[in-house]
C-alpha positions as CSV (number, residue, x, y, z in Angstrom):
1,M,0.0,0.0,0.0
2,S,1.3,3.4,-0.9
3,S,2.0,6.1,1.6
4,R,-0.8,8.2,0.1
5,D,-3.3,5.3,0.7
6,T,-2.1,5.0,4.2
7,E,-2.6,8.7,4.9
8,N,-6.1,8.6,3.3
9,G,-7.0,5.7,5.5
10,E,-5.8,7.4,8.7
11,A,-7.6,10.6,7.7
12,G,-10.8,8.6,7.1
13,R,-10.6,7.1,10.5
14,E,-9.9,10.5,12.2
15,T,-12.7,12.4,10.6
16,P,-15.6,10.6,12.5
17,R,-13.6,11.1,15.8
18,N,-13.0,14.7,15.1
19,G,-16.7,15.1,14.3
20,R,-17.7,13.6,17.6
21,K,-15.4,15.9,19.5
22,A,-16.8,18.9,17.6
23,W,-20.3,17.8,18.4
24,A,-19.5,17.4,22.1
25,G,-17.9,20.8,22.2
26,R,-20.9,22.4,20.6
27,T,-23.2,20.5,23.0
28,I,-21.3,21.7,26.0
29,L,-21.3,25.3,24.7
30,A,-25.0,25.1,24.2
31,L,-25.5,23.7,27.7
32,V,-23.5,26.5,29.4
33,P,-26.2,29.1,28.9
34,L,-28.8,26.7,30.1
35,A,-26.7,25.9,33.2
36,I,-26.2,29.7,33.8
37,L,-29.9,30.1,33.3
38,A,-30.8,27.3,35.8
39,A,-28.3,28.7,38.4
40,T,-29.8,32.2,37.9
41,G,-33.3,30.8,38.3
42,H,-32.3,28.9,41.4
43,H,-30.8,32.0,42.9
44,M,-33.9,34.1,42.1
45,L,-36.1,31.5,43.7
46,H,-33.9,31.5,46.8
47,Q,-34.1,35.3,47.0
48,R,-37.8,35.2,46.6
49,L,-38.1,32.5,49.3
50,E,-36.1,34.7,51.7
51,E,-38.2,37.8,51.0
52,Q,-41.4,35.8,51.3
53,F,-40.3,34.4,54.7
54,R,-39.3,37.8,56.0
55,R,-42.7,39.2,54.9
56,F,-44.4,36.4,56.6
57,G,-42.6,37.2,59.9
58,Q,-43.4,40.9,59.6
59,E,-47.1,40.3,58.9
60,R,-47.4,37.9,61.8
61,I,-45.7,40.4,64.2
62,R,-48.2,43.1,63.1
63,A,-51.2,40.8,63.4
64,P,-53.2,40.9,66.6
65,L,-53.1,38.0,69.0
66,P,-55.6,35.2,68.2
67,E,-59.0,35.9,69.5
68,E,-59.0,32.6,71.4
69,A,-55.7,33.6,73.1
70,R,-57.3,36.9,74.2
71,R,-60.3,35.1,75.5
72,L,-58.1,32.7,77.5
73,I,-56.2,35.6,79.0
74,D,-59.4,37.4,80.0
75,R,-60.9,34.3,81.5
76,G,-57.7,33.3,83.2
77,V,-57.3,36.7,84.8
78,E,-60.9,36.7,86.0
79,D,-60.5,33.2,87.4
80,A,-57.2,34.2,89.1
81,F,-58.6,37.1,90.9
82,A,-62.1,35.7,91.8
83,P,-60.8,34.1,95.1
84,V,-59.3,37.5,96.0
85,Y,-62.7,39.2,95.8
86,D,-64.3,36.3,97.7
87,R,-61.7,36.7,100.5
88,I,-62.3,40.5,101.0
89,P,-65.1,40.1,103.6
90,E,-63.1,37.6,105.5
91,F,-60.1,39.8,105.4
92,L,-62.1,42.7,106.8
93,D,-63.5,40.5,109.6
94,W,-59.8,39.9,110.6
95,H,-58.9,43.6,110.1
96,Y,-61.7,44.8,112.5
97,S,-61.1,42.1,115.1
98,F,-59.3,42.7,118.3
99,F,-56.4,40.3,117.3
100,G,-56.4,41.6,113.7
101,Q,-56.0,45.3,114.5
102,Y,-53.2,44.7,117.0
103,T,-51.5,42.3,114.7
104,E,-51.7,44.8,111.8
105,L,-50.2,47.5,114.0
106,G,-47.3,45.3,114.9
107,L,-46.7,44.2,111.4
108,M,-46.7,47.7,110.2
109,L,-44.0,48.6,112.7
110,V,-41.7,45.8,111.5
111,G,-42.6,46.2,107.8
112,R,-44.2,42.8,107.4
113,L,-47.8,43.8,106.7
114,E,-47.6,43.0,103.0
115,G,-46.6,39.5,103.8
116,A,-49.7,39.0,106.0
117,I,-51.9,40.5,103.2
118,E,-50.4,38.1,100.7
119,S,-51.1,35.0,102.9
120,R,-54.6,36.1,104.0
121,L,-56.0,37.7,100.8
122,L,-53.8,36.8,97.9
123,G,-52.7,33.2,98.5
124,G,-52.3,31.3,95.2
125,L,-52.8,34.4,93.0
126,E,-49.4,34.1,91.4
127,E,-49.8,30.4,90.7
128,R,-53.3,31.0,89.2
129,I,-52.0,33.8,86.9
130,S,-49.1,31.6,85.8
131,A,-51.4,28.7,85.0
132,T,-53.0,30.9,82.3
133,G,-49.7,30.9,80.3
134,E,-49.6,27.3,79.3
135,D,-53.1,27.3,77.8
136,V,-52.4,30.6,75.9
137,G,-49.1,29.1,74.7
138,R,-50.9,26.1,73.2
139,V,-53.3,28.4,71.4
140,M,-50.4,30.6,70.2
141,Q,-48.5,27.5,69.0
142,E,-51.4,26.1,67.1
143,E,-52.2,29.4,65.4
144,M,-48.6,30.1,64.4
145,L,-48.2,26.6,62.8
146,A,-51.5,26.9,61.0
147,E,-50.5,30.3,59.7
148,L,-47.2,28.8,58.5
149,E,-49.0,26.1,56.6
150,R,-51.4,28.6,55.0
151,W,-48.5,30.8,54.0
152,F,-46.7,27.7,52.5
153,D,-49.8,26.8,50.4
154,R,-50.4,30.4,49.2
155,D,-46.7,30.9,48.3
156,I,-46.6,27.7,46.3
157,A,-49.9,28.5,44.5
158,S,-48.7,32.0,43.5
159,L,-46.0,30.6,41.2
160,P,-46.3,29.4,37.6
161,P,-46.8,25.6,37.4
162,G,-43.4,25.1,35.7
163,V,-41.4,26.2,38.8
164,R,-43.6,25.1,41.6
165,T,-42.0,21.7,42.1
166,T,-38.5,23.2,42.3
167,Y,-39.6,25.9,44.6
168,E,-41.5,23.5,46.8
169,R,-38.4,21.4,47.3
170,M,-36.6,24.5,48.4
171,L,-39.3,25.6,50.7
172,E,-39.9,22.3,52.4
173,P,-36.8,22.3,54.6
174,V,-37.4,25.9,55.5
175,L,-40.9,25.1,56.5
176,E,-39.7,22.2,58.7
177,D,-37.0,24.4,60.4
178,A,-39.7,27.0,61.1
179,R,-42.0,24.4,62.5
180,R,-39.4,23.2,65.0
181,R,-38.6,26.8,66.0
182,F,-42.2,27.9,66.6
183,T,-43.1,24.7,68.4
184,V,-40.5,25.6,71.0
185,S,-40.5,29.4,71.0
186,V,-44.2,30.0,70.9
187,G,-45.4,27.1,72.9
188,P,-46.7,26.4,76.4
189,T,-43.3,26.4,78.0
190,A,-42.1,29.7,76.5
191,V,-45.4,31.6,77.1
192,G,-45.8,30.0,80.5
193,A,-42.4,31.3,81.6
194,A,-43.2,34.8,80.4
195,V,-46.6,34.8,82.1
196,A,-45.1,33.6,85.4
197,G,-43.0,36.8,85.5
198,V,-46.2,38.8,85.3
199,G,-47.7,37.0,88.3
200,A,-44.7,37.7,90.4
201,S,-43.9,41.3,89.5
202,I,-47.4,42.8,89.0
203,G,-50.1,40.5,90.3
204,V,-49.3,39.7,93.9
205,R,-46.7,42.3,94.8
206,A,-48.7,45.2,93.5
207,V,-51.9,44.2,95.1
208,A,-50.3,43.5,98.5
209,T,-48.4,46.9,98.3
210,G,-51.5,48.8,97.4
211,I,-53.6,47.3,100.1
212,A,-50.9,47.9,102.7
213,E,-50.7,51.5,101.6
214,R,-54.4,51.9,101.9
215,L,-54.4,50.4,105.4
216,V,-51.5,52.5,106.5
217,G,-53.0,55.7,105.1
218,G,-56.6,55.1,106.0
219,A,-58.0,52.2,108.0
220,A,-54.8,51.6,109.9
221,V,-54.7,55.3,111.0
222,R,-58.2,54.7,112.4
223,S,-56.8,51.7,114.1
224,G,-54.1,53.9,115.6
225,V,-56.7,56.2,117.0
226,S,-58.5,53.2,118.5
227,A,-55.2,52.2,120.0
228,L,-54.7,55.6,121.7
229,G,-58.2,55.1,123.1
230,R,-57.2,51.7,124.4
231,A,-54.1,53.2,126.0
232,A,-56.2,55.8,127.7
233,G,-58.6,53.1,128.9
234,L,-55.7,51.2,130.4
235,I,-54.8,54.1,132.5
236,V,-58.4,54.2,133.9
237,A,-58.9,50.6,134.4
238,A,-58.3,47.3,132.7
239,G,-61.9,46.5,132.5
240,A,-62.8,49.9,131.1
241,A,-60.0,49.5,128.5
242,V,-61.6,46.3,127.1
243,G,-64.9,48.1,126.8
244,I,-63.4,51.2,125.2
245,D,-61.5,49.0,122.7
246,F,-64.6,47.1,121.8
247,A,-66.6,50.2,121.4
248,L,-64.0,52.0,119.2
249,R,-63.6,49.0,117.0
250,E,-67.4,48.7,116.6
251,L,-67.6,52.3,115.7
252,D,-64.7,52.1,113.3
253,E,-66.3,49.1,111.5
254,M,-69.7,50.7,111.5
255,F,-68.6,53.9,109.8
256,H,-65.7,52.7,107.7
257,R,-66.1,49.1,106.7
258,E,-68.1,49.6,103.6
259,E,-65.9,52.4,102.4
260,L,-62.8,50.2,103.0
261,E,-64.4,47.3,101.2
262,R,-65.0,49.5,98.2
263,E,-61.5,50.8,98.3
264,L,-60.1,47.3,98.4
265,T,-62.4,46.1,95.6
266,A,-61.4,49.1,93.4
267,L,-57.7,48.3,94.1
268,V,-58.2,44.7,93.1
269,D,-60.0,45.8,90.0
270,E,-57.2,48.1,89.1
271,Q,-54.5,45.5,89.5
272,K,-56.6,42.9,87.7
273,E,-56.7,45.2,84.7
274,R,-53.0,45.9,84.9
275,V,-52.3,42.1,84.9
276,R,-54.6,41.6,81.9
277,V,-52.8,44.3,79.9
278,A,-49.4,43.0,81.0
279,L,-50.3,39.4,79.9
280,L,-51.4,40.6,76.5
281,G,-48.1,42.5,76.3
282,V,-45.8,39.6,77.2
283,V,-47.6,37.1,75.0
284,Y,-47.2,39.5,72.1
285,D,-43.5,40.0,73.0
286,V,-43.0,36.2,72.9
287,K,-44.5,36.1,69.4
288,A,-42.5,39.0,68.2
289,E,-39.2,37.6,69.6
290,A,-39.9,34.3,67.9
291,L,-40.6,35.9,64.5
292,G,-38.3,38.8,64.5
293,N,-35.0,37.1,65.2
294,F,-35.5,33.9,63.3
295,I,-34.2,33.1,59.8
296,P,-34.2,29.5,58.8
297,A,-30.7,27.9,58.4
298,Q,-31.4,27.3,54.7
299,L,-31.8,31.0,54.0
300,R,-28.7,32.3,55.8
């Protein structure tokens, strides 16, 4: 075989190979824009998802508390303070008794009157206020998770059918992360802890302080006048002192008990409303904290 024939044979064998290489090169070049387009589309969907999630958080922060949560707070506050109202007559019986008035005077002198008021009139109030938190937390948790699901469905439905599947795959782990977060941060434990602080700082302490101030400023002063009368009576005679003491207490109760009962009831009303407003505030703060500082890991 001549050298020309050999060269022609080799050239013939190389031509298909070179053609395949050229075709592969053109295919790769054609796929590059598609790959860039796909990456761009994925990035745009990611940006959209982040914007949508932030919008969801902002909308839920601005939204009022669920009506059921508000009803639970109102009912919980009423139930928590109901025994306090029931105990006011009994507390006044003690206040106007021989033992009670002398005990009050002694407690005032040593700064322990508030503690006596707490035990006699407000026992269990803090625990009853705190118990409201867990029920409210369950309602808040259910509402938050339901809103998250509704947002998920609306967000998927708002996209063209061609990109829904891809977007749904991106959104699912974000949704799962958010579910885990809200289950903990807006649940019975979180809300219950926040509400417990209200019971300690506003409910019991404020009521006890207010009642003590009323007693010191009003009824207790009248008790002091009675005490002076008793002291004078002791100078005259022990038997007369007992009579004077009894008469002064009877007069004090006759003329001032109804007024004092109205004052105590008004004070409890005032503090009950303060607790109700405070509970609404702390529950809203729990919700805002959970939504405002949370970005799912997939979006960071």
